[in-house]
C-alpha positions as CSV (number, residue, x, y, z in Angstrom):
1,X,-16.2,32.0,64.3
2,X,-12.5,32.0,63.6
3,X,-11.5,34.0,60.6
4,X,-9.5,32.5,57.8
5,X,-6.4,34.6,56.5
6,X,-7.0,36.0,53.1
7,X,-3.8,34.2,51.6
8,X,-5.4,30.8,52.8
9,X,-8.7,31.8,51.0
10,X,-6.9,32.6,47.8
11,X,-5.1,29.4,47.9
12,X,-8.3,27.3,48.6
13,X,-10.0,29.2,45.8
14,X,-7.2,28.5,43.4
15,X,-7.0,24.8,44.3
16,X,-10.8,24.4,43.9
17,X,-10.7,26.0,40.6
18,X,-7.9,23.9,39.2
19,X,-9.9,20.8,40.3
20,X,-13.0,22.1,38.6
21,X,-11.1,22.8,35.3
22,X,-12.1,20.6,32.3
23,X,-9.2,18.6,31.0
24,X,-8.1,19.4,27.6
25,X,-10.4,18.2,24.8
26,X,-9.0,15.0,23.0
27,X,-8.6,15.4,19.1
28,X,-11.8,14.7,17.3
29,X,-12.0,11.2,16.2
30,X,-12.0,10.8,12.4
31,X,-15.4,10.3,11.0
32,X,-16.1,6.7,10.0
33,X,-16.1,6.3,6.2
34,X,-19.5,5.9,4.6
35,X,-20.4,2.6,3.1
36,X,-20.4,2.8,-0.6
37,X,-22.6,0.9,-2.9
38,X,-20.7,-0.9,-5.9
39,X,-23.7,0.0,-8.2
40,X,-23.6,3.8,-7.6
41,X,-24.3,5.5,-10.6
42,X,-20.9,6.4,-12.3
43,X,-19.0,3.4,-10.8
44,X,-17.9,0.7,-13.2
45,X,-20.3,-2.1,-14.2
46,X,-19.3,-5.1,-12.3
47,X,-20.2,-8.7,-11.6
48,X,-21.5,-9.6,-8.2
49,X,-20.3,-13.0,-7.2
50,X,-22.1,-15.4,-4.5
51,X,-20.9,-14.6,-0.9
52,X,-17.7,-16.3,-0.3
53,X,-16.5,-16.6,-3.9
54,X,-13.6,-14.8,-5.6
55,X,-13.1,-13.9,-9.1
56,X,-11.6,-16.9,-11.4
57,X,-8.1,-16.5,-12.0
58,X,-8.3,-16.6,-15.9
59,X,-10.8,-13.6,-16.5
60,X,-10.2,-9.8,-16.6
61,X,-12.9,-7.1,-15.4
62,X,-14.7,-5.8,-12.4
63,X,-16.2,-8.0,-9.5
64,X,-18.1,-7.5,-6.3
65,X,-17.4,-9.8,-3.4
66,X,-18.5,-10.4,0.3
67,X,-20.0,-9.5,2.9
68,X,-18.4,-12.7,4.1
69,X,-14.7,-12.9,4.1
70,X,-13.7,-16.7,4.9
71,X,-9.9,-17.2,4.6
72,X,-8.9,-19.3,1.7
73,X,-7.4,-22.6,2.3
74,X,-3.9,-21.4,1.1
75,X,-3.7,-19.1,4.0
76,X,-2.6,-21.6,6.5
77,X,0.5,-23.8,7.0
78,X,-0.3,-27.4,5.6
79,X,1.4,-30.7,6.4
80,X,3.4,-32.0,3.6
81,X,3.7,-28.9,1.9
82,X,7.2,-27.8,1.2
83,X,8.0,-24.7,3.3
84,X,10.4,-21.8,2.1
85,X,13.2,-20.3,4.0
86,X,12.8,-16.7,5.4
87,X,15.9,-14.8,5.6
88,X,16.3,-11.2,7.3
89,X,18.4,-8.5,6.9
90,X,18.5,-4.8,8.2
91,X,19.2,-1.8,6.1
92,X,20.4,1.6,7.6
93,X,19.8,5.1,6.0
94,X,23.3,5.7,6.7
95,X,24.2,3.3,3.9
96,X,21.5,4.7,1.3
97,X,22.3,7.1,-1.6
98,X,18.7,7.4,-2.3
99,X,16.9,7.9,1.0
100,X,19.3,9.4,3.8
101,X,16.0,9.8,5.8
102,X,13.3,12.2,7.0
103,X,10.7,12.3,9.7
104,X,7.7,14.4,10.6
105,X,7.4,15.5,14.2
106,X,5.1,13.4,16.4
107,X,1.5,14.9,16.5
108,X,1.9,17.1,13.6
109,X,0.6,17.1,9.9
110,X,0.5,20.1,7.7
111,X,-1.9,22.7,6.5
112,X,-3.5,23.1,3.1
113,X,-1.9,25.8,1.1
114,X,-4.3,29.0,1.0
115,X,-3.5,29.5,-2.6
116,X,-4.1,26.0,-3.5
117,X,-6.2,23.4,-1.6
118,X,-4.6,20.5,-3.4
119,X,-1.2,21.4,-2.0
120,X,-0.3,20.6,1.7
121,X,2.3,22.8,3.5
122,X,4.6,20.7,6.0
123,X,6.8,22.6,8.1
124,X,7.7,19.8,10.7
125,X,9.7,17.5,8.5
126,X,13.3,17.2,8.9
127,X,16.4,14.9,8.2
128,X,16.2,11.9,10.6
129,X,17.9,8.3,10.3
130,X,16.0,5.2,10.3
131,X,16.4,1.3,9.8
132,X,14.3,-1.0,7.6
133,X,13.9,-4.8,7.8
134,X,13.9,-6.8,4.6
135,X,12.5,-10.4,4.7
136,X,13.3,-12.6,1.8
137,X,11.3,-15.8,1.1
138,X,13.2,-18.6,-0.8
139,X,11.0,-21.5,-1.7
140,X,12.1,-25.0,-1.1
141,X,11.9,-25.8,-4.6
142,X,14.4,-23.1,-5.6
143,X,17.6,-24.5,-6.9
144,X,20.4,-22.2,-5.6
145,X,22.0,-20.0,-8.2
146,X,19.6,-20.5,-10.9
147,X,17.5,-17.4,-12.3
148,X,14.1,-17.0,-10.7
149,X,11.1,-14.7,-11.0
150,X,10.4,-12.7,-8.0
151,X,7.9,-10.3,-6.1
152,X,8.7,-7.2,-4.3
153,X,6.2,-6.2,-1.5
154,X,5.9,-3.0,0.6
155,X,5.4,-2.5,4.3
156,X,7.0,-6.0,5.1
157,X,7.7,-8.4,6.5
158,X,4.3,-10.1,5.1
159,X,4.1,-13.7,6.6
160,X,0.8,-14.0,4.9
161,X,2.4,-13.8,1.5
162,X,5.0,-16.3,2.5
163,X,2.5,-19.0,3.5
164,X,0.4,-18.2,0.5
165,X,3.3,-18.9,-1.9
166,X,4.2,-22.2,-0.2
167,X,0.9,-23.6,-1.0
168,X,0.5,-22.1,-4.4
169,X,3.9,-23.1,-5.6
170,X,3.4,-26.6,-4.4
171,X,0.0,-26.8,-6.4
172,X,1.9,-25.2,-9.4
173,X,-0.5,-22.5,-9.7
174,X,2.2,-20.0,-9.6
175,X,6.2,-20.3,-10.7
176,X,8.7,-21.0,-8.2
177,X,9.6,-17.5,-7.1
178,X,11.5,-15.5,-4.5
179,X,9.6,-12.9,-2.4
180,X,11.3,-9.8,-1.2
181,X,9.3,-8.0,1.6
182,X,10.7,-4.7,2.2
183,X,10.0,-2.8,5.4
184,X,9.2,1.1,4.8
185,X,11.4,3.9,6.4
186,X,9.0,4.8,9.0
187,X,6.0,7.2,9.4
188,X,3.1,7.9,7.1
189,X,1.8,10.3,4.6
190,X,3.3,13.7,3.7
191,X,6.7,14.6,5.4
192,X,7.4,11.1,6.4
193,X,10.1,8.6,5.1
194,X,7.4,6.2,4.2
195,X,5.4,8.8,2.3
196,X,8.5,10.0,0.4
197,X,9.1,6.4,-0.6
198,X,5.7,5.2,-1.7
199,X,3.7,8.2,-2.6
200,X,6.3,10.4,-4.8
201,X,5.5,10.1,-8.4
202,X,8.8,9.2,-9.8
203,X,11.1,6.2,-10.5
204,X,13.1,6.8,-7.4
205,X,11.9,4.0,-5.2
206,X,12.1,1.5,-8.1
207,X,15.7,2.7,-8.5
208,X,16.4,2.4,-4.9
209,X,15.2,-1.3,-5.0
210,X,17.0,-2.1,-8.1
211,X,20.4,-0.6,-6.8
212,X,20.5,-0.9,-3.2
213,X,18.1,-3.9,-2.3
214,X,18.2,-6.5,-5.0
215,X,22.0,-6.8,-5.2
216,X,22.3,-7.1,-1.4
217,X,19.7,-10.1,-1.6
218,X,21.4,-11.7,-4.3
219,X,24.8,-11.3,-2.4
220,X,23.6,-12.4,1.2
221,X,21.2,-15.4,0.1
222,X,22.8,-17.0,-3.0
223,X,19.6,-16.3,-5.3
224,X,19.8,-15.0,-8.8
225,X,16.9,-12.6,-9.7
226,X,15.6,-12.4,-13.3
227,X,16.0,-9.2,-15.4
228,X,13.0,-10.2,-17.4
229,X,10.2,-7.6,-16.4
230,X,7.6,-10.4,-17.1
231,X,9.2,-12.2,-14.1
232,X,9.0,-9.2,-11.7
233,X,6.0,-8.3,-9.9
234,X,5.3,-5.7,-7.3
235,X,2.7,-5.5,-4.4
236,X,1.3,-3.5,-1.5
237,X,-1.5,-2.0,0.3
238,X,-2.5,1.6,0.6
239,X,0.5,3.8,0.0
240,X,2.4,0.4,-0.4
241,X,-0.1,-0.1,-3.4
242,X,0.8,3.2,-4.9
243,X,4.5,2.4,-4.7
244,X,3.9,-0.9,-6.5
245,X,2.0,0.7,-9.3
246,X,4.5,3.7,-9.4
247,X,7.4,1.2,-9.7
248,X,5.9,-0.5,-12.8
249,X,4.4,3.0,-14.3
250,X,7.8,4.7,-14.2
251,X,10.0,1.6,-14.9
252,X,8.0,-0.8,-17.3
253,X,11.3,-2.2,-18.3
254,X,11.8,-3.6,-14.8
255,X,8.2,-4.7,-13.7
256,X,5.1,-5.9,-15.5
257,X,2.9,-7.3,-12.7
258,X,1.2,-5.2,-9.8
259,X,-1.1,-6.4,-7.1
260,X,-2.6,-3.6,-4.9
261,X,-5.1,-3.5,-1.9
262,X,-7.0,-0.1,-1.2
263,X,-4.7,1.5,-3.7
264,X,-3.7,5.0,-2.7
265,X,-4.3,6.6,-6.1
266,X,-5.1,9.8,-4.3
267,X,-3.5,13.3,-3.8
268,X,-0.7,12.5,-1.2
269,X,2.6,13.3,-2.7
270,X,4.9,15.6,-0.9
271,X,7.0,17.5,-1.9
272,X,4.8,18.9,-4.6
273,X,5.7,18.4,-8.2
274,X,4.9,20.5,-11.2
275,X,4.7,17.5,-13.4
276,X,2.2,15.7,-11.2
277,X,0.6,18.4,-9.0
278,X,-2.0,15.8,-7.8
279,X,0.0,13.0,-6.9
280,X,-1.2,9.4,-7.7
281,X,-4.6,11.0,-8.4
282,X,-2.9,11.7,-11.8
283,X,-2.9,8.2,-12.8
284,X,-6.5,8.1,-13.4
285,X,-7.1,11.9,-13.9
286,X,-4.4,12.2,-16.8
287,X,-1.6,9.8,-17.1
288,X,-3.3,6.6,-18.0
289,X,-5.9,8.2,-20.2
290,X,-3.3,10.4,-22.0
291,X,-0.5,7.8,-22.4
292,X,0.0,4.8,-24.8
293,X,-0.9,1.5,-22.7
294,X,2.2,0.0,-20.9
295,X,2.8,-3.8,-20.6
296,X,1.4,-3.7,-17.1
297,X,-1.0,-6.3,-15.7
298,X,-2.6,-5.0,-12.3
299,X,-4.8,-6.7,-9.8
300,X,-6.8,-4.1,-7.5
301,X,-9.1,-4.4,-4.5
302,X,-11.0,-1.6,-2.7
303,X,-13.3,-2.0,0.3
304,X,-16.9,-0.4,0.6
305,X,-15.8,1.4,3.8
306,X,-12.4,2.4,2.4
307,X,-11.0,5.8,3.2
308,X,-12.8,9.0,2.6
309,X,-11.0,12.4,3.2
310,X,-8.9,11.1,6.1
311,X,-6.9,14.4,6.7
312,X,-7.1,18.1,6.6
313,X,-7.3,18.5,2.9
314,X,-10.7,18.8,1.0
315,X,-9.5,18.8,-2.5
316,X,-11.9,16.2,-3.7
317,X,-9.1,14.0,-4.3
318,X,-9.0,11.8,-1.2
319,X,-11.8,9.3,-1.8
320,X,-10.0,5.8,-2.1
321,X,-13.3,4.3,-3.4
322,X,-13.6,6.8,-6.2
323,X,-10.0,6.6,-7.0
324,X,-10.0,2.9,-7.3
325,X,-13.4,3.0,-9.4
326,X,-11.6,5.6,-11.5
327,X,-8.6,3.4,-12.2
328,X,-10.9,0.5,-13.3
329,X,-12.4,2.7,-15.8
330,X,-9.4,4.2,-17.2
331,X,-7.6,0.9,-17.4
332,X,-10.6,-0.7,-19.2
333,X,-10.6,2.2,-21.7
334,X,-6.9,1.8,-22.5
335,X,-7.2,-2.0,-22.9
336,X,-5.2,-3.1,-20.0
337,X,-5.2,-6.5,-18.4
338,X,-6.8,-5.9,-15.0
339,X,-8.9,-7.5,-12.3
340,X,-10.8,-5.1,-10.0
341,X,-12.4,-6.5,-6.7
342,X,-15.0,-4.3,-4.9
343,X,-15.3,-6.0,-1.3
344,X,-18.5,-5.5,0.6
345,X,-18.0,-5.2,4.4
346,X,-14.5,-4.2,4.3
347,X,-12.4,-1.3,5.5
348,X,-9.1,0.0,4.4
349,X,-6.6,-2.8,3.7
350,X,-8.8,-5.2,5.2
351,X,-7.1,-8.2,6.5
352,X,-10.1,-10.5,6.2
353,X,-10.5,-9.5,2.5
354,X,-6.7,-10.2,2.1
355,X,-6.9,-13.6,3.4
356,X,-9.9,-14.5,1.2
357,X,-8.5,-13.2,-2.0
358,X,-4.5,-13.2,-2.1
359,X,-4.1,-16.6,-3.3
360,X,-6.6,-16.2,-6.3
361,X,-5.0,-12.7,-7.0
362,X,-1.4,-14.1,-7.1
363,X,-2.6,-16.8,-9.4
364,X,-4.4,-14.3,-11.8
365,X,-1.2,-11.9,-11.6
366,X,1.1,-14.6,-13.0
367,X,-0.9,-15.9,-15.6
368,X,0.8,-15.9,-19.0
369,X,4.3,-16.4,-17.4
370,X,6.2,-19.1,-18.7
């Protein structure tokens, strides 16, 4: 038998070994959130509605809906209904005095502080430019140059909101209003531009909108936006919902109406703050219970399969269902006007739930506005 040189044998062995290697393991999938029961002991007492129904727009309190989420008729464009005009503009970080821009490196997150599990250490965030898109809805019924109420939405553009307003305005169920749907500055959670904007417990994002967005909207599109906080609303989902509430909480002289889906009232603020070390979890832990009631009207929704400990932090402050249940409890105790919807068969910022509830939520939100 013919012999094989040693070097060839080694090479063949290496190739065979390489071929037999197990590929790198994929990151572990995030566990599916457990399905929570709205009648769990310790949750707020709620009224369960018939499947397919939504809460009436003239009552406050806690409600359970689902499991079927049929889109409301106001979710589709209708013949004969006046349709608003959608204007678009782009904003650059280079022009912002409030948010010059940051980003977290792709594929990185952070590590819990060994001395404080409620604090996340992020070392991969750095300055970075961004652009954001802003979509402005102007209803056909708006008279150019007149003062109008408006709603500011996070994570825009939001075409579903614009279609809903077309139908509700035509039915005179909400006032003739402008909608300003603002895109975020990119990324998510701690160390990102979006996280910095939406999860920071301060008035900074509201001040950015007031100083850099609203004047640009008025200038570009010949609209006048009311200064009356009763005629100003905010809305958003997840951290965008946190931003909506934060805007009104820190600047109640600017906003009195708040609409949220899967409100991120959890510990997600970064950089850390000594005044609010638990981020938006502080709303129901301390801020609302320990403060005089503010003139804020708030509509909230959470899904039975909403987020539960979605990251490396295990600080007992990352359960979205518990956070929203706690919010409903403290709002009731302080006498706020609120409506809380617990949705069966629903995940985080569930689109089917939004399609079912947004029209009724907006009608409830604007009750009492003249």
